[in-house]
N, C-alpha and C positions, 0 to 999 in steps of 0.2 A: 288078581288085577296083572297083567302082565308087568316086565318091567319097561316095555315100549311106553306103554300107558302110564305107568310110573314117570317118565320122562315128558310124555306130553304134559300130564298133568302139571307138571312144575314148572314147563314152558310159558304155560298161560300168562300173560301180563296180568300185575296187580293193577287194575284202574280205580280201584277206591282208596281215597286219603286213609291216612293213619288219625289226624284229630279234623280234620274239615268236618262230620257230623258235628265235633263240640265245639269249634271257635267258627267265629267271624272272618271274614278275610282281614279285617282291618284288624283282627288279634294272631295271626300268624304271621304278619309284615310288619316289624317290629318299626322300624327306621332304615330308610337309604343310609348307607356309607358314602363318606364325600372324605376320600383321602386322597393325596396325587395321582397315585397308581388306579384307581376307580376310575379319579376324572378325567387321566389320559384314555384307559381302554373304555370308556362310555363315548369319548372325542371320536377316537381310532374305526371302534369296531363295535359302537353300539351296543355294549355289555352293560347289564347296572346288577350292583352290586345292594343287598338289602342285612341287615340283620333280621333274623328270624325265629319264630317262636322254636323250644330247643325239642320238644318232640314232631317238631312237622318231616315232611320226607320230600321228597321231588314233584309228588303228585299235588304234594296238601300247597306246595309253595307254586307251581305253574297254577291251577285254579285260581287261587286269590291273586295272582296278580294279574290273571284273565279278570275276573271279577273288577276287581280295584280302578284299574288299569284302560280297560278294552280293547288289550294287543293282543296280537297273537305271540305265543312264546315258542322258542325251536327248539332252544336247548336249558336246564338246569342243570347246574352243576352244587352240590351242596356240602360242605365243610364243618368242621367242628370246632373249634379255637381253645387253644386250654387256657388256665389259668397261669397267673403270673403271681405264685405265692408271698409270700412276705420275707424272704430271707434274703437280709440285708438290702430292703425297700422300704420305703417310707410311702410309695403309693402303690395298690395294688392292680391289677383287671384283671377280674371277674369270666369266667368262662361262656361264651357265647355261641353261637351259628347260627353261619352268613351261609346267603346264595349268591349264585353269582349265574345270573339271567342271560341270555342273546334271546335277541326278536327275532321273530323272521319280515324281510325285509327290509324298510329303509323308514320301519316304523321307530320313532322315538317318544319316551317318557316323559312329561316335565316335570322335574324335581326340586323343590324349593332349598336352596341350601344354606 
C-alpha cells in the first residue's frame, strides 16, 4: 500500500456510531439541559443542549436526535465536563458528557422544562 493509499484510507469518514448498535436512542440522549445560557442560545440561534451517554460520539448523537425528534441535524458538538471533587465542598458535581445540537433551517424541538 502506497503512502497516498494510506492517506485516502484515513480520509474516509466513519459513518457508524460507537454505541448506537448497543443502545436505543433514548439511552444515548439522557436529558435536555436548561440553563440561562442554553435557553438564550435556543431562542436566538436554534441551538439545543443535551446530556448524552458518556460513550456516545457525534454520529451516535446525531442519529439519536433524528430518530427521537424527527428533525434534520446540521451540526453536533460534543464535550466532556469534568467532575468537581470533594476538596472543601459539600456538593459534588459528577462528570458527564454534553452535546450541543444545531438544527437545519427553522426547525425546533419541543422540550418540557
